[in-house]
Backbone as CSV, one residue per row, in Angstrom:
resi,resn,N_x,N_y,N_z,CA_x,CA_y,CA_z,C_x,C_y,C_z
1,MET,3.977,-10.654,9.883,5.286,-10.515,9.277,5.559,-9.023,9.096
2,ASN,6.700,-8.581,9.573,7.073,-7.186,9.382,8.033,-7.056,8.199
3,LYS,8.473,-5.827,7.934,9.318,-5.564,6.766,10.647,-6.317,6.826
4,LYS,11.243,-6.394,8.003,12.520,-7.097,8.165,12.347,-8.591,7.898
5,GLU,11.278,-9.171,8.412,11.008,-10.592,8.200,10.695,-10.886,6.726
6,LEU,9.993,-9.952,6.068,9.704,-10.117,4.640,10.992,-10.083,3.827
7,ALA,11.895,-9.169,4.157,13.181,-9.087,3.454,13.986,-10.366,3.662
8,ALA,13.958,-10.915,4.859,14.681,-12.162,5.138,14.085,-13.324,4.348
9,ALA,12.751,-13.360,4.225,12.102,-14.420,3.459,12.462,-14.317,1.974
10,VAL,12.488,-13.103,1.440,12.868,-12.890,0.040,14.324,-13.293,-0.165
11,ALA,15.189,-12.937,0.781,16.610,-13.295,0.683,16.780,-14.808,0.634
12,GLY,16.017,-15.533,1.439,16.099,-16.991,1.447,15.637,-17.616,0.145
13,LYS,14.579,-17.060,-0.457,14.058,-17.615,-1.713,14.938,-17.273,-2.907
14,CYS,15.597,-16.115,-2.867,16.379,-15.659,-4.026,17.872,-15.899,-3.864
15,ASP,18.285,-16.474,-2.745,19.698,-16.749,-2.482,20.558,-15.484,-2.581
16,ILE,20.084,-14.426,-1.901,20.838,-13.175,-1.812,20.937,-12.792,-0.346
17,SER,21.715,-11.761,-0.045,21.879,-11.346,1.345,20.629,-10.613,1.833
18,ASN,20.468,-10.574,3.150,19.340,-9.852,3.743,19.397,-8.374,3.391
19,ALA,20.595,-7.807,3.346,20.747,-6.386,3.026,20.308,-6.107,1.590
20,GLN,20.680,-6.977,0.656,20.267,-6.802,-0.737,18.752,-6.918,-0.869
21,ALA,18.175,-7.880,-0.182,16.725,-8.064,-0.223,16.008,-6.862,0.377
22,ALA,16.533,-6.321,1.469,15.937,-5.139,2.091,16.011,-3.936,1.148
23,ASP,17.137,-3.792,0.446,17.284,-2.702,-0.527,16.289,-2.851,-1.675
24,MET,16.122,-4.082,-2.159,15.166,-4.330,-3.237,13.735,-4.048,-2.777
25,LEU,13.414,-4.444,-1.576,12.081,-4.205,-1.031,11.833,-2.705,-0.871
26,ASP,12.806,-1.985,-0.340,12.686,-0.527,-0.193,12.483,0.144,-1.543
27,ALA,13.255,-0.272,-2.548,13.141,0.311,-3.883,11.765,0.034,-4.483
28,THR,11.265,-1.181,-4.300,9.949,-1.542,-4.817,8.860,-0.690,-4.178
29,LEU,8.907,-0.566,-2.861,7.897,0.221,-2.160,7.986,1.699,-2.528
30,ASP,9.201,2.225,-2.712,9.378,3.612,-3.128,8.794,3.845,-4.516
31,CYS,8.997,2.903,-5.427,8.452,3.022,-6.782,6.927,2.996,-6.769
32,ILE,6.343,2.124,-5.964,4.882,2.048,-5.856,4.336,3.352,-5.284
33,ALA,4.941,3.848,-4.208,4.487,5.089,-3.582,4.642,6.276,-4.533
34,GLY,5.750,6.325,-5.263,5.974,7.418,-6.207,4.951,7.421,-7.329
35,ALA,4.640,6.241,-7.850,3.637,6.148,-8.912,2.269,6.587,-8.404
36,MET,1.916,6.169,-7.191,0.629,6.557,-6.626,0.581,8.056,-6.352
37,LYS,1.695,8.627,-5.930,1.756,10.063,-5.665,1.500,10.852,-6.945
38,ASP,1.981,10.317,-8.084,1.787,10.965,-9.381,0.403,10.704,-9.954
39,GLY,-0.428,9.948,-9.234,-1.788,9.674,-9.682,-1.915,8.445,-10.552
40,ASN,-0.867,7.647,-10.646,-0.894,6.434,-11.466,-1.319,5.229,-10.638
41,GLU,-1.876,4.251,-11.319,-2.258,2.994,-10.687,-1.142,1.984,-10.927
42,VAL,-0.833,1.180,-9.911,0.183,0.136,-10.043,-0.546,-1.198,-10.039
43,ARG,-0.420,-1.945,-11.152,-1.097,-3.232,-11.287,-0.064,-4.350,-11.270
44,LEU,-0.192,-5.246,-10.326,0.661,-6.424,-10.236,-0.225,-7.631,-10.521
45,LEU,-0.122,-8.152,-11.736,-0.983,-9.224,-12.195,-0.937,-10.409,-11.234
46,GLY,-2.097,-10.832,-10.779,-2.206,-11.958,-9.862,-2.087,-11.566,-8.403
47,PHE,-1.583,-10.357,-8.131,-1.433,-9.919,-6.745,-2.477,-8.876,-6.384
48,GLY,-2.531,-7.784,-7.158,-3.524,-6.759,-6.882,-3.148,-5.419,-7.472
49,ASN,-3.995,-4.432,-7.206,-3.807,-3.083,-7.722,-3.666,-2.090,-6.574
50,PHE,-2.693,-1.208,-6.706,-2.515,-0.105,-5.780,-2.985,1.149,-6.506
51,VAL,-3.883,1.911,-5.902,-4.434,3.091,-6.552,-4.605,4.209,-5.532
52,SER,-4.468,5.439,-5.996,-4.684,6.614,-5.160,-6.061,7.176,-5.504
53,VAL,-6.920,7.361,-4.494,-8.289,7.817,-4.692,-8.456,9.177,-4.027
54,HIS,-9.111,10.099,-4.729,-9.348,11.432,-4.175,-10.562,11.393,-3.253
55,ARG,-10.409,11.937,-2.072,-11.509,12.049,-1.114,-11.858,13.531,-1.004
56,ALA,-13.079,13.885,-1.316,-13.516,15.280,-1.343,-13.571,15.869,0.068
57,ALA,-13.541,17.194,0.124,-13.680,17.898,1.407,-15.074,17.620,1.961
58,ARG,-15.178,17.615,3.279,-16.470,17.316,3.898,-16.562,17.981,5.261
59,THR,-17.754,17.973,5.806,-18.000,18.483,7.146,-18.137,17.287,8.076
60,ALA,-17.429,17.329,9.208,-17.488,16.234,10.184,-17.848,16.824,11.546
61,ARG,-18.040,15.951,12.521,-18.405,16.400,13.857,-17.429,15.832,14.867
62,ASN,-16.941,16.681,15.753,-16.071,16.250,16.839,-16.932,15.499,17.855
63,PRO,-16.668,14.208,18.091,-17.532,13.441,18.992,-17.466,13.888,20.451
64,GLN,-16.374,14.519,20.866,-16.253,14.959,22.260,-17.046,16.227,22.531
65,THR,-16.963,17.188,21.599,-17.606,18.482,21.831,-18.888,18.662,21.039
66,GLY,-19.072,17.912,19.973,-20.241,18.059,19.131,-20.095,19.161,18.093
67,ASP,-18.960,19.873,18.102,-18.730,20.950,17.140,-18.508,20.376,15.746
68,THR,-18.931,21.126,14.732,-18.665,20.707,13.365,-17.321,21.265,12.926
69,ILE,-16.604,20.477,12.144,-15.297,20.899,11.636,-15.231,20.586,10.147
70,GLN,-14.374,21.306,9.451,-14.171,21.070,8.027,-12.967,20.142,7.848
71,VAL,-13.159,19.062,7.108,-12.083,18.135,6.795,-11.654,18.423,5.363
72,ALA,-10.369,18.695,5.162,-9.858,19.057,3.845,-9.879,17.873,2.883
73,ALA,-9.913,18.180,1.606,-9.819,17.147,0.579,-8.430,16.516,0.639
74,THR,-8.364,15.229,0.315,-7.091,14.521,0.388,-7.102,13.340,-0.576
75,ASN,-5.938,12.810,-0.841,-5.800,11.583,-1.617,-5.451,10.459,-0.660
76,VAL,-6.099,9.308,-0.830,-5.847,8.173,0.051,-5.437,6.958,-0.773
77,PRO,-4.470,6.175,-0.280,-4.074,4.966,-1.004,-5.070,3.836,-0.748
78,LYS,-5.316,3.055,-1.793,-6.193,1.887,-1.668,-5.533,0.707,-2.357
79,PHE,-5.860,-0.483,-1.881,-5.357,-1.718,-2.467,-6.533,-2.625,-2.758
80,LYS,-6.573,-3.149,-3.983,-7.610,-4.099,-4.363,-6.912,-5.411,-4.700
81,PRO,-7.120,-6.448,-3.898,-6.440,-7.722,-4.155,-6.911,-8.369,-5.447
82,GLY,-5.985,-9.067,-6.103,-6.287,-9.780,-7.338,-6.905,-11.136,-7.065
83,LYS,-7.428,-11.738,-8.111,-8.111,-13.023,-7.990,-7.180,-14.105,-7.458
84,ALA,-5.950,-14.163,-7.967,-5.017,-15.203,-7.534,-4.670,-15.059,-6.054
85,LEU,-4.500,-13.830,-5.588,-4.213,-13.609,-4.163,-5.385,-14.036,-3.302
86,LYS,-6.594,-13.694,-3.719,-7.790,-14.094,-2.973,-7.887,-15.622,-2.877
87,GLU,-7.615,-16.294,-4.011,-7.718,-17.758,-4.016,-6.634,-18.372,-3.128
88,THR,-5.439,-17.804,-3.128,-4.356,-18.317,-2.290,-4.697,-18.174,-0.814
89,VAL,-5.243,-17.022,-0.436,-5.572,-16.764,0.961,-6.721,-17.655,1.421
90,ASN,-7.670,-17.909,0.532,-8.851,-18.688,0.908,-8.689,-20.194,0.746
91,SER,-7.536,-20.656,0.258,-7.365,-22.104,0.088,-6.730,-22.740,1.309
C-alpha cells in the first residue's frame, strides 16, 4: 500500500474526500517528522513508537577499494511496533 492508497482507505473509513484524507495524512507525517527532528519521541498507544536515535561517528571500509573512510555522526529514525500492532499482524 502506498501513500495514495492509504489516503483513499482513510477517506473511505471516515467518509471524507480523498483530498482531505491526503491532507490529514501529510499533516500527521509532518508532525511526526518535526517532533523527531526536535529529538522528541512520538508514542501512539497500541501502534508503536517513533524515535530518533543518535549514531556516533565511526570508521568504515570501502568494499571496492579497501580504503578506510570516516562516517560522520548522524541521527536516524527508528520505529518500535506496539503490542497491539504485533498481535494484529500475527493473528
